[in-house]
SELOTI-105235 format. One record per residue (C-alpha): residue in one letter; x, y, z. Coordinates in steps of 0.1 Angstrom, whole numbers, plus 2048, in hexadecimal, padded with zeros to 3 digits. Each point is the difference from the previous one (the first is absolute). Layout:
BEGIN
AXYZ...
// end
This chain:
BEGIN
M86635259EA80882280EI7F481F7EDT811822805A7F68227F2S81981C7F8S7F682480AT80181C7E6T81681D80BA7EF822802L80881A7E6D81781F809V7E68197F3P815820805S81E7F17EEL7EB7F17E4V7EC8217FBS820814800Q80E7EB7E4L7E18027ECM7FE826804A8248047F5V7F67F07DFE7E08147FDR813821808Q8197FC7E3P7EC8187E9I80081A81CD8257FC806K8078057DBL7EB820800T81180C81FA8227FB7F1K7F58127E1I7F281D814A822802813S8128027DEY7EA81C7F5E805813820T8267FC7FAK7FA80F7DDI7EE81E810S81D804818S8187FF7E3F7ED81B7EEG800815820T8267FD800L8038097DCS7E881D805S81780E81AL81E7FC7E9V7EE8107E3S7F781D816G82480480AF80A7FF7DCQ7E681A7F7T80F81781BA8237FA7F4S7F68087DCA7EF82080BG81F808815M8157FC7E1N7EC81A7EET80081781ES8267FE805L80580D7DDL7EF82080AK81680681FL81B81A801T81880A81BA80882480BT823801810P80D82180FS826807802D7FB80B824A7E57EE814S80381981DV7F381B7E8L7E27EE7F1S7F07DF7F8A7EA7F97E2T7E87E67F1A7F87FC7DBS7E07F47F1S7FB7EF7DET7FC8227EFA82380C80AV81A8057E5P8227F0805G81C81A803S815815817Y7F381F811S81181C814V7EE80A820N80981E815V7ED807821S80382380EQ7E47FE81AL7EB7E5810A7DA804806Q7F6804824S7E1806815Q7FA81F815N8067FB825L7F281681CV8057FE825A7EA80F81CA80B81281FG80C7E981CQ7E97F481CT8097F3823S7EA7E07FBS7F37EC7E3T7E17F6813A7F6821811A7E18127F4I80581E7E9G7E581A804D7DF7FC811G7F47E47E9S7E68147EDA7FC7F37DCT81980E7E7T7FF7F87DBV8227FD7F0T8018027DAF81D7F57EAD80680C7DDL81D7F67EAG8108157E5T81D8157F5I81381A814D81181A7EBP817816816N80C8147E2T7DE80B7F4L7FB8267FFG826804803G80D801823G7F17E080ET8197EF818L8057E2816V813806820D8047E781CG7E37EB7F3I7E881D7FEY7F380E7DFS7FC8257FAG7EE80E7E1A7F77DE7F3I7E27F57ECF7EF7DE805T7EE7F07E3S7EA7E2807N8087E17EAG7DB7FA7FAS7FD7DF813G7E8810819T802806825A7FC7E681CS7F7806825I8017F0822T7F080A821I814805820D7EC800820S8027F3824S8037DC7F3N8218067EEN80E822809T8237F3809L81F7FD7E9E7FA7DA7FEG7DB8067F9I8078197E5R81A7EA7F0D7E87E2800A7E38157F2I81680D7E3N80E7DE7F7A7DE7EF802A7EF8197E9G8157F97E1L8068257F9G8207FB7ECV81280B81FN8167EB817A803809825T81A7F581AI80C80C822V825807805N813806820D81B81A7FCG80D7FD824S7F882480AG7EB80C81DT7E17FE7EAP80C7E27EBY7E07F27F0R7FA80E7DEL7E77F77E6A8107FB7DEL7EC8007DFS80B7F57DDS7ED7FD7E0S7FA7DD7F5N80C8097DDS81F8127F5G80181D7E8V7FB826802S7DA7FD7FAN7FB7ED821S80981B819F7E880881DK7E781A809I7EF7F9821T7E281480DT7EB7FC81FS7DE80C80BG7EE7FE822G8107F6821D812817818G81D8087E9S8187E7810I7FF7E87E2N80581D7E8S81E80C814L80F7DD7FCL7F67F77DCG7F681F7EDY8168047E2D7FA8187E3P81E8057E9E7F08227F7G7FB80B825T8047F2823Q8167E1802N7FE7EF822L8147E27F3T8248017F4Q80A7F27DFT81E7E8804L8007F47DCA7F18127E1A7EC7EB7E7Q8147FD7E0N8007EE7DFA81B7EA7F2N8168107E5L8147EB7E8T80B7FE7DDV7FF7E27E9N8188037E2G801825808I7DA805800A7F4811820I7E47ED812T7EC80981FS7ED7E7815A7EC803820S80C7DE80AN8217EE801T7F07E57ECV80280D7DDS7ED7EE7E4E8048067DBA81D818802I80F7E37ECQ7E77EC7EBG7F47E1813V81880681DT7F880A824L81B811813T803801826L81681D80BK8157FB81FN81A81B800T80D81E7EDT81D7FD7E8S8208137FDT8067F07DEP7E67F07EAA7F87DC805S7FA7E87E3L7E37E97FDT8027E27E9V7E07F07F3A8057DE7F0R7EE7DF7F9D7FE7EA81ET8147E37F2S8017EF822A7DA7FF802I7FE7F37DCK8197E3807T7EE7F8821A7DE7FF7EEA80F7EA7E4S80D7E881AS7DE7FE811F7F07FB7DEV8177E37F8D7FC7F0823A7DA8037FFY7FE7F07DEN8187E480AA7EC7F881FL7E07FE7ECA80F7EC7E3S8107E7819Q7DE7F9810I7EE7FD7DFK81A7E77F4S8007EB820R7DA800803S7FA7F77DCA81A7E47FEY7F47DD7F7G80A7E4816S81C7E77F9I8127E4812T816819812Q7E881E803E7DD80380DA7E78127EAG7F9825807S7DF809810L7F58127DFA80E7E77E7G7EB8017E1D7EB81E80CG7F58137E2T800822811L8247FC80BR80A7F67DCL7EE81F7F3M813816819Q8217F17F5D7F78067DBQ7F6824806L820808813R8157EE7E5G7EE8157E6I808821811F8257F8804M8027F47DCT7F081F7F1P81881D7FCA7F882480BS7FC81A7E5G8078257FCG825800808S8227F27F8L7FE7E981ET7E67E47FBT80A7E3816L8097FD825S8217F07F9Q80C8217F1V7FE80F822G80F7E3813I7E17EB809S8057DE7EFI7EB7E1800Q8137E180DK7FC7DC7F4D7EA7F781DG7E981D7F8S80B81781BL80D8247FCL82380C807L809825805D82180F7F5G801820814S81E80F7EDK7EF7FC7DFL7E081080DD81481E80ET8118057DFA7DF7FF7EDV7F0819819S81D8197FET8047FE7DAN7DD7FB7F3F7E780881BA7E38097E9D8017DE7EFV8047EE822S7E181280CN7EE7F67E0L80B7DC804F7EF7FD822S7E681C802S7F08057DES7DF7F07F6T8147E37F1G81B80181CY8067E0814A7F880E822T7E08107F3R7F47E07EFL80A7EA81DE7EF81681AD7E17FF7EAW8027DA7FEA8037FD825K7E3817806S7EA7ED7E8A8097DF810L7F880C823E7E18157FAP7DC7F2806G7F77EC7E2G8257FB7F8L8127DF7FBI8087F8824D7DE80C80DN7EC7EC7E7R8147E0806T7FE804826K7DB8057FES7FB7E07EAL8157EC818T7ED80D81EQ7DF7F77EFY80D7DD7F9I8097FC824K7DE80C80BD7EE7E77E9Q8167E380BN7FB809825E7DA7FF7FAA8057DD7EFV8147F581ED7E580C818K7E67EB7EEL8177E2800E807805825N7DB7FF807R7FD7E07ECM81D7F1812S7F1809822A7DF7EE7F6L8147E27F1E8157FC820K7E17FF815K7F17E67E9Y81F7EA802I802803826A7DB7F6803E8037E37E7Y81F7F1810T7F4806823N7E07EC7F7L8167E57F0N8137FD821L7DF7FC812L7F67E57E8L8217EE804S7FC802825R7DE7F07FEM80E7E57E9N81C7F9819S7E67FD81CT7EB7E87ECS81E7EC7F7T80A7FD824Y7DD7F680AL7FD7E57E6T8227F3808Q7F77FD824Q7DF7EE7F8L8107E77E9A81B7F981AS7E57FA81BS7EB7E87EAQ81F7EC7F8S8097FC824E7DE7F1808
// end
């Protein structure tokens, strides 16, 4: 009788270990999925945080817009104007008889702007700013840009000096030294096209009669003094091309003088910028900036709707047709919803307008807001005080909503606390995963060793079986 032995197939250790480890890693996979879901929650709160911040800005903008006024002149070529929140709406008559200007002086012409002036020995040039009165002592005059019998009175701002020497004793060097020193004086070089065309021109940085020049020199060989010395009471080596003067105007018939063409507080809360004189008075209308209010209200509605839409979608529970939101069932999100709902359901106090619907902002069935711009315009034009109270008082909607947004975003607020708790959970679970990964690594090594040894055993058994079979077959043949 013939005896046969069947060999045992060797185990596929990598495949077998891989299948076993897939089972062993199921707790890690569950933790990893949970961590991913919490990371999604943090991302969702990041999105909501950005939207809450935008809503906070829009709420603050709503309050700010109610303080804005416009100042519109009848002739924009005469003046422009801006109005602050302290301005009083109304119409004002403005007549401009004289614009403010700076004194301008020009030096004698030179053949070159780069040629040395004098021998280069050091000369101190001192500038003083003040008032020139050509009519003091009766008989003071101004002829061809030169004063006679004038009195100069310093404005008290102090003197400032520069030094001209061999390093800068040219027109260009003098110009640069003056401009670099910040003396309240601007220097340029003009070319008048004559035989000695290059002329140093000086102007005071600020307009007004109290910013006229007195220029004195000391030291040197006298060449710089001959060029720049200017004493309204004495020798004047520069020629005045424009006299310093104040702006003269009237507002509603009241005479006003200003050293600058920018005139503040001639009208309460209004800054005028004078551009030209008038032959007939110009009117200036100060009014509420209804366009800014409507724009701010639109931004307020849009910012809320963007926030409400995300809160709704991220808190939605799943259904057959809809996947659950990333924050479905989250207690913090529910609390945010309840707080917002409470603010919108609580009327403002202190005025005849108590709800947003009275000024054209209504709540729709889906919870969003809708703005009726015409209704808002009417409310602003007919009852501004109560509109302002509705939004900006301590019980006003914009005030309360801005405060809510601020509290939700601040450290220790709803979003911050929830994000921190989620972050801590992720940290804890990652630590648990790390421990399990170490265990899996050891377990995998164990499985590989066990099944590798088993393969060796099977191999030996196959060898033994083969040997026995051969021995039996040999004995039978004998």
